[in-house]
DSSP file (Angstrom, degrees, kcal/mol; ACC not computed):
  #  RESIDUE AA STRUCTURE BP1 BP2  ACC     N-H-->O    O-->H-N    N-H-->O    O-->H-N    TCO  KAPPA ALPHA  PHI   PSI    X-CA   Y-CA   Z-CA
    1    1 A M              0   0    0      0, 0.0     2,-0.1     0, 0.0     0, 0.0   0.000 360.0 360.0 360.0 127.7    0.0    0.0    0.0
    2    2 A D     >  -     0   0    0      1,-0.0     4,-2.0     0, 0.0     5,-0.2  -0.439 360.0 -86.8-108.3-176.0    1.5    3.3   -1.0
    3    3 A D  H  > S+     0   0    0      1,-0.2     4,-2.2     2,-0.2     5,-0.1   0.856 125.8  54.7 -61.6 -36.4    0.6    7.0   -0.3
    4    4 A M  H  > S+     0   0    0      2,-0.2     4,-2.3     1,-0.2    -1,-0.2   0.915 107.2  50.4 -64.5 -42.6   -1.9    7.1   -3.1
    5    5 A D  H  > S+     0   0    0      1,-0.2     4,-2.8     2,-0.2    -2,-0.2   0.915 109.8  51.5 -59.5 -42.7   -3.8    4.1   -1.7
    6    6 A R  H  X S+     0   0    0     -4,-2.0     4,-2.5     2,-0.2    -2,-0.2   0.896 108.1  51.3 -63.0 -40.4   -3.8    5.8    1.7
    7    7 A K  H  X S+     0   0    0     -4,-2.2     4,-1.9     2,-0.2    -1,-0.2   0.939 112.1  46.9 -60.7 -46.4   -5.3    9.0    0.2
    8    8 A I  H  X S+     0   0    0     -4,-2.3     4,-2.5     1,-0.2    -2,-0.2   0.922 112.3  50.0 -61.4 -44.7   -8.0    7.0   -1.5
    9    9 A L  H  X S+     0   0    0     -4,-2.8     4,-2.7     1,-0.2    -1,-0.2   0.870 106.2  55.4 -65.4 -36.8   -8.7    5.0    1.7
   10   10 A R  H  X S+     0   0    0     -4,-2.5     4,-1.4     2,-0.2    -1,-0.2   0.928 110.9  45.9 -59.1 -43.9   -9.0    8.2    3.8
   11   11 A I  H  X S+     0   0    0     -4,-1.9     4,-2.4     1,-0.2     3,-0.2   0.935 113.4  48.2 -64.4 -47.0  -11.6    9.5    1.4
   12   12 A L  H  < S+     0   0    0     -4,-2.5    -2,-0.2     1,-0.2    -1,-0.2   0.860 107.9  55.2 -64.9 -35.5  -13.5    6.2    1.3
   13   13 A Q  H  < S+     0   0    0     -4,-2.7    -1,-0.2     1,-0.2     3,-0.2   0.857 112.0  44.7 -64.2 -33.3  -13.5    6.0    5.2
   14   14 A D  H  < S-     0   0    0     -4,-1.4    -2,-0.2    -3,-0.2     2,-0.2   0.893 139.5  -4.7 -77.2 -40.9  -15.1    9.4    5.3
   15   15 A D    ><  -     0   0    0     -4,-2.4     3,-1.4    -5,-0.1    -1,-0.2  -0.681  56.5-177.1-158.5  95.6  -17.7    8.8    2.6
   16   16 A S  T 3  S+     0   0    0      1,-0.3    -4,-0.1    35,-0.2    -3,-0.1   0.526  79.1  73.2 -76.0  -3.5  -17.7    5.5    0.7
   17   17 A S  T 3   +     0   0    0     -5,-0.1    -1,-0.3     2,-0.0    -5,-0.1   0.526  70.0 114.3 -86.4  -4.3  -20.6    6.7   -1.5
   18   18 A R  S <  S-     0   0    0     -3,-1.4    -3,-0.0    -7,-0.1     2,-0.0  -0.360  74.0-107.4 -66.6 146.1  -18.4    9.1   -3.4
   19   19 A S     >  -     0   0    0      1,-0.1     4,-2.4    -2,-0.0     5,-0.2  -0.314  19.0-119.1 -71.9 155.9  -18.0    8.3   -7.1
   20   20 A V  H  > S+     0   0    0      1,-0.2     4,-3.1     2,-0.2     5,-0.2   0.891 116.2  55.0 -60.4 -40.0  -14.7    7.0   -8.4
   21   21 A A  H  > S+     0   0    0      1,-0.2     4,-2.3     2,-0.2    -1,-0.2   0.905 108.6  47.5 -61.6 -41.4  -14.5   10.0  -10.7
   22   22 A D  H  > S+     0   0    0      2,-0.2     4,-2.0     1,-0.2    -2,-0.2   0.916 114.4  46.0 -66.1 -44.0  -14.8   12.3   -7.7
   23   23 A I  H  X S+     0   0    0     -4,-2.4     4,-2.1     2,-0.2     5,-0.2   0.933 112.2  51.6 -63.2 -46.4  -12.2   10.4   -5.7
   24   24 A A  H  X>S+     0   0    0     -4,-3.1     5,-2.8     1,-0.2     4,-1.2   0.909 109.1  50.5 -58.1 -44.3   -9.9   10.3   -8.7
   25   25 A R  H  <5S+     0   0    0     -4,-2.3     3,-0.3     1,-0.2    -1,-0.2   0.911 110.4  49.8 -60.7 -43.1  -10.1   14.1   -9.1
   26   26 A E  H  <5S+     0   0    0     -4,-2.0    -1,-0.2     1,-0.2    -2,-0.2   0.860 116.3  40.2 -67.2 -35.6   -9.4   14.7   -5.5
   27   27 A V  H  <5S-     0   0    0     -4,-2.1    -1,-0.2    -5,-0.1    -2,-0.2   0.535 116.3-108.9 -93.3  -5.6   -6.3   12.5   -5.4
   28   28 A G  T  <5S+     0   0    0     -4,-1.2     2,-0.3    -3,-0.3    -3,-0.2   0.818  77.2 116.0  86.5  31.8   -5.0   13.5   -8.8
   29   29 A L      < -     0   0    0     -5,-2.8    -1,-0.3    -6,-0.2     2,-0.2  -0.797  66.7-107.5-119.9 166.7   -5.6   10.4  -10.8
   30   30 A S     >  -     0   0    0     -2,-0.3     4,-1.7     1,-0.1     5,-0.2  -0.543  41.5-103.6 -84.9 166.3   -7.8    9.6  -13.8
   31   31 A A  H  > S+     0   0    0      1,-0.2     4,-2.9    -2,-0.2     5,-0.2   0.878 113.8  55.8 -61.7 -42.0  -10.9    7.4  -13.1
   32   32 A S  H  > S+     0   0    0      1,-0.2     4,-2.3     2,-0.2    -1,-0.2   0.936 110.1  42.5 -62.8 -50.0   -9.5    4.1  -14.5
   33   33 A P  H  > S+     0   0    0      0, 0.0     4,-2.1     0, 0.0    -1,-0.2   0.872 115.4  51.9 -63.7 -33.9   -6.3    3.9  -12.4
   34   34 A C  H  X S+     0   0    0     -4,-1.7     4,-2.5     2,-0.2    -2,-0.2   0.938 110.0  48.1 -65.4 -45.3   -8.3    5.0   -9.3
   35   35 A W  H  X S+     0   0    0     -4,-2.9     4,-2.7     1,-0.2    -1,-0.2   0.892 110.3  52.5 -61.5 -40.2  -10.9    2.3   -9.9
   36   36 A K  H  X S+     0   0    0     -4,-2.3     4,-2.4    -5,-0.2    -1,-0.2   0.897 109.5  49.0 -63.3 -40.2   -8.2   -0.3  -10.4
   37   37 A R  H  X S+     0   0    0     -4,-2.1     4,-2.6     2,-0.2    -2,-0.2   0.930 112.2  47.4 -64.6 -45.0   -6.6    0.7   -7.0
   38   38 A I  H  X S+     0   0    0     -4,-2.5     4,-2.0     1,-0.2    -2,-0.2   0.923 112.2  50.2 -62.4 -43.6  -10.0    0.5   -5.2
   39   39 A S  H  X S+     0   0    0     -4,-2.7     4,-2.8     1,-0.2    -1,-0.2   0.905 111.3  48.7 -60.9 -42.0  -10.7   -2.9   -6.8
   40   40 A R  H  X S+     0   0    0     -4,-2.4     4,-2.6     1,-0.2     6,-0.3   0.916 109.3  52.1 -65.0 -42.2   -7.2   -4.1   -5.8
   41   41 A L  H  <>S+     0   0    0     -4,-2.6     6,-2.0     1,-0.2     5,-1.4   0.854 112.7  46.8 -62.8 -33.2   -7.8   -2.9   -2.2
   42   42 A Q  H ><5S+     0   0    0     -4,-2.0     3,-1.1     4,-0.2    -2,-0.2   0.939 113.6  45.7 -71.4 -47.8  -11.1   -4.7   -2.1
   43   43 A S  H 3<5S+     0   0    0     -4,-2.8    -2,-0.2     1,-0.3    -3,-0.2   0.823 111.0  54.2 -67.7 -29.4   -9.7   -8.0   -3.6
   44   44 A D  T 3<5S-     0   0    0     -4,-2.6    -1,-0.3    -5,-0.2    -2,-0.2   0.589 115.5-116.9 -77.4 -10.2   -6.7   -7.8   -1.2
   45   45 A G  T < 5S+     0   0    0     -3,-1.1    -3,-0.2    -4,-0.3    -2,-0.1   0.512  84.4 118.8  87.4   4.0   -9.1   -7.5    1.8
   46   46 A V  S   <S+     0   0    0     -5,-1.4     2,-0.9    -6,-0.3    -4,-0.2   0.943  79.7  47.2 -65.6 -46.3   -7.9   -4.0    2.8
   47   47 A I  S    S+     0   0    0     -6,-2.0    -2,-0.3     1,-0.2    -1,-0.2  -0.863  74.8 179.6 -92.7 107.6  -11.5   -2.8    2.1
   48   48 A R        -     0   0    0     -2,-0.9     2,-0.3     1,-0.3    -1,-0.2   0.905  59.2 -32.1 -78.5 -42.4  -13.5   -5.5    3.9
   49   49 A R        -     0   0    0     -4,-0.0     2,-0.5     2,-0.0    -1,-0.3  -0.975  53.2-116.4-167.4 165.5  -17.0   -4.0    3.1
   50   50 A Q        +     0   0    0     -2,-0.3     2,-0.3    -3,-0.1    -3,-0.0  -0.965  40.0 169.6-115.8 131.1  -18.9   -0.8    2.6
   51   51 A V        -     0   0    0     -2,-0.5     2,-0.5     2,-0.0   -35,-0.2  -0.830  35.8-116.2-134.4 168.5  -21.6    0.1    5.0
   52   52 A T        -     0   0    0     -2,-0.3     2,-0.6   -36,-0.0    -2,-0.0  -0.953  29.0-139.1-106.6 127.5  -23.9    3.0    6.0
   53   53 A V        -     0   0    0     -2,-0.5     2,-0.2     2,-0.0    92,-0.0  -0.784  21.9-157.2 -91.6 121.9  -23.3    4.2    9.5
   54   54 A L        -     0   0    0     -2,-0.6     3,-0.1     1,-0.0     5,-0.0  -0.606  22.1-112.0 -98.5 156.2  -26.5    5.0   11.3
   55   55 A D     >  -     0   0    0     -2,-0.2     4,-1.2     1,-0.2     6,-0.2  -0.798  24.8-153.9 -84.7 114.6  -27.2    7.3   14.3
   56   56 A P  T  4>S+     0   0    0      0, 0.0     5,-3.5     0, 0.0     3,-0.3   0.881  91.3  51.9 -61.4 -39.0  -28.2    4.9   17.2
   57   57 A D  T >45S+     0   0    0      1,-0.2     3,-1.5     3,-0.2     5,-0.2   0.931 109.6  48.7 -62.5 -45.1  -30.3    7.5   19.0
   58   58 A M  T 345S+     0   0    0      1,-0.3    -1,-0.2     2,-0.1     4,-0.1   0.726 111.3  51.8 -68.9 -20.0  -32.3    8.3   15.9
   59   59 A C  T 3<5S-     0   0    0     -4,-1.2    -1,-0.3    -3,-0.3    -2,-0.2   0.338 125.0-100.4 -97.2   5.8  -32.9    4.5   15.3
   60   60 A G  T < 5S+     0   0    0     -3,-1.5     2,-0.5    -4,-0.2    -3,-0.2   0.674  90.1 116.9  88.6  17.4  -34.1    3.9   18.9
   61   61 A F      < +     0   0    0     -5,-3.5    -3,-0.1    -6,-0.2    -1,-0.1  -0.619  26.0 152.3-116.6  70.9  -30.9    2.5   20.4
   62   62 A G        +     0   0    0     -2,-0.5     2,-0.5    49,-0.4    -1,-0.1   0.474  50.0  73.0 -82.7  -3.7  -30.1    5.2   23.0
   63   63 A L  E     -A  110   0A   0     47,-2.4    47,-2.5    -3,-0.1     2,-0.5  -0.952  55.5-172.1-121.0 122.8  -28.2    3.0   25.5
   64   64 A T  E     -A  109   0A   0     -2,-0.5    73,-2.8    73,-0.4     2,-0.4  -0.944   9.8-174.6-110.2 130.9  -24.7    1.8   25.0
   65   65 A V  E     -AB 108 136A   0     43,-2.9    43,-3.0    -2,-0.5     2,-0.6  -0.986  17.8-150.2-129.4 133.4  -23.4   -0.7   27.5
   66   66 A F  E     -AB 107 135A   0     69,-3.0    69,-2.4    -2,-0.4     2,-0.6  -0.920  17.8-163.0-101.3 120.8  -19.9   -2.2   27.8
   67   67 A V  E     -AB 106 134A   0     39,-2.5    39,-2.6    -2,-0.6     2,-0.4  -0.914   2.3-164.6-110.6 117.9  -20.1   -5.7   29.3
   68   68 A S  E     -AB 105 133A   0     65,-3.0    65,-2.8    -2,-0.6     2,-0.4  -0.846   6.7-163.8-103.2 140.6  -16.9   -7.2   30.7
   69   69 A I  E     -AB 104 132A   0     35,-2.7    34,-2.1    -2,-0.4    35,-2.0  -0.981  11.6-169.5-129.4 128.6  -16.7  -10.9   31.4
   70   70 A K  E     - B   0 131A   0     61,-2.9    60,-1.1    -2,-0.4    61,-0.7  -0.951  17.5-177.7-109.6 137.0  -14.3  -12.9   33.5
   71   71 A T        -     0   0    0     -2,-0.4    58,-0.1    59,-0.2    -2,-0.0  -0.976  33.9-147.5-135.5 149.6  -14.6  -16.6   33.2
   72   72 A G  S    S+     0   0    0     -2,-0.4     2,-0.5     2,-0.0    -1,-0.1   0.573  82.3  85.0 -85.6 -10.4  -12.8  -19.6   34.7
   73   73 A E        +     0   0    0     55,-0.2    57,-0.1     1,-0.1    -2,-0.1  -0.810  42.1 161.0 -99.3 128.0  -13.2  -21.5   31.5
   74   74 A H        +     0   0    0     -2,-0.5    -1,-0.1     4,-0.0     2,-0.1   0.152  28.2 128.9-131.8  19.3  -10.6  -21.1   28.8
   75   75 A S     >  -     0   0    0      1,-0.1     4,-2.2     4,-0.0     5,-0.2  -0.411  64.5-124.3 -75.9 154.7  -11.0  -24.1   26.6
   76   76 A S  H  > S+     0   0    0      1,-0.2     4,-2.5     2,-0.2     5,-0.2   0.844 112.1  56.1 -67.0 -32.7  -11.3  -23.7   22.9
   77   77 A E  H  > S+     0   0    0      2,-0.2     4,-2.2     1,-0.2    -1,-0.2   0.928 108.3  47.0 -63.7 -44.7  -14.6  -25.7   23.0
   78   78 A W  H  > S+     0   0    0      1,-0.2     4,-2.9     2,-0.2     5,-0.2   0.937 113.4  48.7 -62.2 -46.9  -16.1  -23.3   25.5
   79   79 A L  H  X S+     0   0    0     -4,-2.2     4,-3.3     1,-0.2     5,-0.3   0.909 110.1  50.9 -61.8 -43.2  -15.0  -20.3   23.5
   80   80 A Q  H  X S+     0   0    0     -4,-2.5     4,-2.4     2,-0.2    -1,-0.2   0.922 113.7  44.9 -60.1 -44.4  -16.4  -21.6   20.3
   81   81 A R  H  X S+     0   0    0     -4,-2.2     4,-1.9     2,-0.2    -2,-0.2   0.936 116.9  45.0 -64.5 -47.3  -19.7  -22.3   21.9
   82   82 A F  H  X S+     0   0    0     -4,-2.9     4,-2.7     2,-0.2     5,-0.2   0.934 114.8  47.7 -62.9 -47.9  -19.8  -18.9   23.7
   83   83 A A  H  X S+     0   0    0     -4,-3.3     4,-2.7     1,-0.2    -1,-0.2   0.902 109.5  53.4 -61.5 -42.8  -18.7  -17.0   20.5
   84   84 A K  H  X S+     0   0    0     -4,-2.4     4,-0.6    -5,-0.3    -1,-0.2   0.909 113.0  43.9 -59.5 -42.4  -21.2  -18.8   18.3
   85   85 A N  H >< S+     0   0    0     -4,-1.9     3,-0.9     1,-0.2     4,-0.3   0.923 114.0  48.3 -69.5 -44.6  -24.0  -17.8   20.7
   86   86 A V  H >< S+     0   0    0     -4,-2.7     3,-2.0     1,-0.2     6,-0.3   0.887 103.9  61.4 -64.6 -38.2  -22.9  -14.2   21.2
   87   87 A E  H 3< S+     0   0    0     -4,-2.7    -1,-0.2     1,-0.3    -2,-0.2   0.738  99.6  56.9 -61.2 -21.9  -22.5  -13.7   17.4
   88   88 A T  T << S+     0   0    0     -3,-0.9    -1,-0.3    -4,-0.6    -2,-0.2   0.530  84.0  95.5 -85.4  -5.7  -26.2  -14.4   17.0
   89   89 A M    X   -     0   0    0     -3,-2.0     3,-1.8    -4,-0.3    -1,-0.0  -0.762  61.0-161.3 -91.1 107.4  -27.1  -11.6   19.4
   90   90 A P  T 3  S+     0   0    0      0, 0.0    -1,-0.2     0, 0.0    19,-0.1   0.719  85.3  67.3 -64.1 -20.7  -27.9   -8.5   17.3
   91   91 A E  T 3  S+     0   0    0     17,-0.1    18,-2.4    -3,-0.1     2,-0.8   0.735  81.9  87.9 -69.6 -21.6  -27.4   -6.1   20.2
   92   92 A V  E <   +C  108   0A   0     -3,-1.8    16,-0.2    -6,-0.3     3,-0.1  -0.707  47.8 171.1 -84.5 111.5  -23.7   -7.0   20.4
   93   93 A L  E    S+     0   0A   0     14,-2.8     2,-0.3    -2,-0.8    -1,-0.2   0.805  70.5  21.8 -87.1 -33.5  -21.9   -4.6   18.0
   94   94 A E  E     -C  107   0A   0     13,-1.3    13,-2.2     2,-0.0     2,-0.4  -0.989  59.6-173.7-137.7 145.8  -18.4   -5.6   19.1
   95   95 A F  E     -C  106   0A   0     -2,-0.3     2,-0.4    11,-0.2    11,-0.2  -0.942  14.2-179.2-142.4 113.4  -17.0   -8.7   20.8
   96   96 A H  E     -C  105   0A   0      9,-2.8     9,-2.3    -2,-0.4     2,-0.5  -0.930  26.6-142.8-121.8 138.1  -13.4   -8.9   21.9
   97   97 A R  E     -C  104   0A   0     -2,-0.4     7,-0.3     7,-0.2     2,-0.2  -0.885  38.7-154.9 -90.8 128.3  -11.2  -11.5   23.6
   98   98 A M        -     0   0    0      5,-3.0     2,-0.4    -2,-0.5     0, 0.0  -0.614  19.8-138.4-110.6 160.3   -9.0   -9.5   25.9
   99   99 A A  S    S+     0   0    0     -2,-0.2     2,-0.4     5,-0.0     3,-0.3  -0.897  72.5  31.0-106.4 146.5   -5.6   -9.7   27.6
  100  100 A G  S    S-     0   0    0     -2,-0.4    -2,-0.1     1,-0.2     0, 0.0  -0.843 117.4 -12.4 112.4-147.5   -5.4   -8.6   31.2
  101  101 A E  S    S+     0   0    0     -2,-0.4     2,-0.3   -31,-0.0    -1,-0.2   0.780 123.1  49.9 -70.9 -29.5   -8.0   -8.6   34.0
  102  102 A I        -     0   0    0     -3,-0.3   -32,-0.2     1,-0.1     3,-0.1  -0.803  64.0-153.2-111.3 155.9  -11.0   -9.4   31.9
  103  103 A D  S    S+     0   0    0    -34,-2.1    -5,-3.0    -2,-0.3     2,-0.3   0.837  76.5  17.5 -93.3 -37.7  -11.4  -12.2   29.4
  104  104 A Y  E     -AC  69  97A   0    -35,-2.0   -35,-2.7    -7,-0.3     2,-0.4  -0.981  57.4-162.2-139.6 148.0  -14.1  -10.7   27.0
  105  105 A L  E     -AC  68  96A   0     -9,-2.3    -9,-2.8    -2,-0.3     2,-0.4  -0.997   8.9-168.3-132.7 129.4  -15.6   -7.3   26.3
  106  106 A L  E     -AC  67  95A   0    -39,-2.6   -39,-2.5    -2,-0.4     2,-0.6  -0.932  14.0-150.8-116.2 139.1  -18.9   -6.7   24.5
  107  107 A K  E     -AC  66  94A   0    -13,-2.2   -14,-2.8    -2,-0.4   -13,-1.3  -0.960  27.1-174.8-104.9 120.4  -20.2   -3.4   23.2
  108  108 A V  E     -AC  65  92A   0    -43,-3.0   -43,-2.9    -2,-0.6     2,-0.4  -0.930  15.3-163.7-121.8 136.3  -24.0   -3.6   23.3
  109  109 A V  E     +A   64   0A   0    -18,-2.4   -45,-0.2    -2,-0.4   -47,-0.1  -0.983  20.2 157.1-120.5 135.0  -26.6   -1.2   22.1
  110  110 A V  E     -A   63   0A   0    -47,-2.5   -47,-2.4    -2,-0.4     3,-0.1  -0.932  49.4-111.0-145.2 164.4  -30.2   -1.4   23.2
  111  111 A P  S    S-     0   0    0      0, 0.0   -49,-0.4     0, 0.0     2,-0.3   0.882  88.2 -23.7 -67.4 -37.3  -33.2    1.0   23.4
  112  112 A D  S  > S-     0   0    0    -49,-0.1     4,-2.0   -50,-0.1     5,-0.1  -0.921  74.3 -78.2-163.2 179.9  -33.3    1.2   27.3
  113  113 A V  H  > S+     0   0    0     -2,-0.3     4,-2.5     1,-0.2     5,-0.2   0.876 123.3  55.6 -64.0 -39.1  -32.4   -0.4   30.6
  114  114 A K  H  > S+     0   0    0      1,-0.2     4,-1.8     2,-0.2    -1,-0.2   0.916 108.7  48.2 -60.3 -42.5  -35.4   -2.8   30.4
  115  115 A S  H  > S+     0   0    0      1,-0.2     4,-2.3     2,-0.2    -1,-0.2   0.884 110.1  52.4 -64.8 -38.3  -34.1   -4.0   27.1
  116  116 A F  H  X S+     0   0    0     -4,-2.0     4,-3.3     1,-0.2    -2,-0.2   0.908 105.3  54.8 -64.7 -39.7  -30.6   -4.4   28.5
  117  117 A D  H  X S+     0   0    0     -4,-2.5     4,-2.2     2,-0.2    -1,-0.2   0.905 109.0  47.7 -59.9 -41.4  -32.0   -6.5   31.4
  118  118 A L  H  X S+     0   0    0     -4,-1.8     4,-1.8     2,-0.2    -1,-0.2   0.914 113.4  48.2 -64.9 -42.4  -33.6   -8.9   28.9
  119  119 A F  H  X S+     0   0    0     -4,-2.3     4,-2.7     2,-0.2    -2,-0.2   0.940 110.2  52.3 -59.7 -47.8  -30.3   -9.0   26.9
  120  120 A Y  H  X S+     0   0    0     -4,-3.3     4,-2.5     1,-0.2     5,-0.2   0.898 107.5  51.3 -57.9 -44.1  -28.4   -9.7   30.1
  121  121 A K  H  X S+     0   0    0     -4,-2.2     4,-0.9     1,-0.2    -1,-0.2   0.891 111.5  47.6 -62.7 -39.6  -30.6  -12.5   31.1
  122  122 A R  H  X S+     0   0    0     -4,-1.8     4,-0.6     2,-0.2     3,-0.3   0.909 111.3  52.5 -65.3 -41.4  -30.2  -14.1   27.7
  123  123 A L  H >X S+     0   0    0     -4,-2.7     3,-1.2     1,-0.2     4,-0.6   0.933 109.5  46.1 -61.1 -48.5  -26.4  -13.6   27.9
  124  124 A I  H 3< S+     0   0    0     -4,-2.5    -1,-0.2     1,-0.3     5,-0.2   0.671 108.1  58.4 -74.1 -14.5  -26.0  -15.3   31.3
  125  125 A D  H 3< S+     0   0    0     -4,-0.9    -1,-0.3    -3,-0.3    -2,-0.2   0.620  89.4  77.2 -83.4 -13.4  -28.2  -18.2   30.2
  126  126 A L  H << S-     0   0    0     -3,-1.2    -2,-0.2    -4,-0.6    -1,-0.1   0.935 113.7 -30.5 -61.9 -49.2  -25.8  -19.0   27.2
  127  127 A T  S  < S-     0   0    0     -4,-0.6    -1,-0.2    -3,-0.1     2,-0.1  -0.968  83.8 -67.1-164.8 157.0  -23.1  -20.7   29.2
  128  128 A P        -     0   0    0      0, 0.0     2,-0.3     0, 0.0   -55,-0.2  -0.373  55.9-172.9 -59.5 128.2  -21.6  -20.6   32.7
  129  129 A L        -     0   0    0      1,-0.2   -58,-0.2    -5,-0.2     3,-0.1  -0.857  17.9-144.7-119.4 156.2  -19.8  -17.2   33.1
  130  130 A G  S    S-     0   0    0    -60,-1.1     2,-0.5    -2,-0.3   -59,-0.2   0.713  73.6  -5.7 -82.4-110.1  -17.7  -16.0   35.9
  131  131 A D  E     -B   70   0A   0    -61,-0.7   -61,-2.9     2,-0.0     2,-0.5  -0.789  63.8-168.9 -93.6 125.2  -17.9  -12.3   36.8
  132  132 A V  E     -B   69   0A   0     -2,-0.5     2,-0.4   -63,-0.2   -63,-0.2  -0.970   6.2-177.4-117.1 121.7  -20.1  -10.1   34.5
  133  133 A T  E     -B   68   0A   0    -65,-2.8   -65,-3.0    -2,-0.5     2,-0.4  -0.972   9.7-157.0-123.0 132.6  -19.8   -6.3   34.9
  134  134 A S  E     -B   67   0A   0     -2,-0.4     2,-0.5   -67,-0.2   -67,-0.2  -0.906   4.5-168.5-111.1 134.8  -21.9   -3.8   32.9
  135  135 A R  E     -B   66   0A   0    -69,-2.4   -69,-3.0    -2,-0.4     2,-0.4  -0.985  14.2-144.7-124.3 122.1  -20.8   -0.2   32.4
  136  136 A F  E     -B   65   0A   0     -2,-0.5     2,-0.4   -71,-0.2   -71,-0.2  -0.722  15.2-128.7 -91.3 128.8  -23.4    2.2   31.0
  137  137 A S        -     0   0    0    -73,-2.8   -73,-0.4    -2,-0.4     3,-0.1  -0.615  19.2-171.8 -76.5 127.6  -22.1    4.9   28.6
  138  138 A M  S    S-     0   0    0     -2,-0.4     2,-0.3     1,-0.3    -1,-0.2   0.797  71.3  -0.9 -87.1 -32.9  -23.3    8.3   29.7
  139  139 A E        -     0   0    0    -75,-0.0     2,-0.7     0, 0.0    -1,-0.3  -0.965  62.8-129.7-159.5 137.9  -22.1   10.2   26.6
  140  140 A T        +     0   0    0     -2,-0.3     3,-0.1     1,-0.2    -3,-0.0  -0.842  27.1 173.9 -91.2 115.5  -20.2    9.3   23.4
  141  141 A I  S    S+     0   0    0     -2,-0.7     2,-0.4     1,-0.3    -1,-0.2   0.828  70.6  14.8 -92.3 -37.2  -17.4   11.8   23.1
  142  142 A K        +     0   0    0      2,-0.0    -1,-0.3     0, 0.0     2,-0.3  -0.995  62.6 169.3-140.0 134.8  -15.7   10.2   20.1
  143  143 A D        +     0   0    0     -2,-0.4     2,-0.3    -3,-0.1    -3,-0.0  -0.889  17.0 147.4-146.2 109.7  -17.1    7.7   17.7
  144  144 A T        -     0   0    0     -2,-0.3    -2,-0.0     1,-0.1     0, 0.0  -0.972  38.9-162.4-141.6 155.7  -15.3    6.9   14.4
  145  145 A T        +     0   0    0     -2,-0.3     2,-0.4  -132,-0.2    -1,-0.1   0.343  63.4 111.8-111.0   0.2  -14.8    3.9   12.1
  146  146 A S        -     0   0    0   -133,-0.0  -136,-0.1  -132,-0.0    -2,-0.1  -0.607  61.6-139.5 -83.6 129.2  -11.8    5.6   10.4
  147  147 A L        -     0   0    0     -2,-0.4     2,-2.1     1,-0.1  -134,-0.1  -0.574  29.9-108.2 -78.1 149.1   -8.3    4.2   10.9
  148  148 A P              0   0    0      0, 0.0    -1,-0.1     0, 0.0  -138,-0.0  -0.447 360.0 360.0 -81.0  71.8   -5.6    6.8   11.3
  149  149 A L              0   0    0     -2,-2.1  -139,-0.1  -143,-0.1  -140,-0.1   0.470 360.0 360.0 -72.3 360.0   -3.9    6.3    7.9
């Protein structure tokens, strides 16, 4: 990946709906070489997918909760079962296996506390968990999907 690829990716991270011609003009290329670069970045897996980022509040998901989980179980079988179940839960936007004091961290969005309680009950019924701690976000200060290229 060279500097031109990075310029293109910065633009696409900001607004992936821009036309190839518009991107090409901004980075100083003609449309065909720009399109070839974008196609290569897609086929190489640098660009994983293109999505529309929604406003959670306007869509009725006003509560963000970070759920940390400590577990005494660390077998690959347990993790596969747990991961398979968590991946089916649409409220979970992010699911991380962690190093340090906690084993897993989930980013969860729900409409309200009552909805989170229902989610929490489903989560703890999946498989035996150790310590589960929920932290409610009071305010989102920074929210981006852009990598610092």
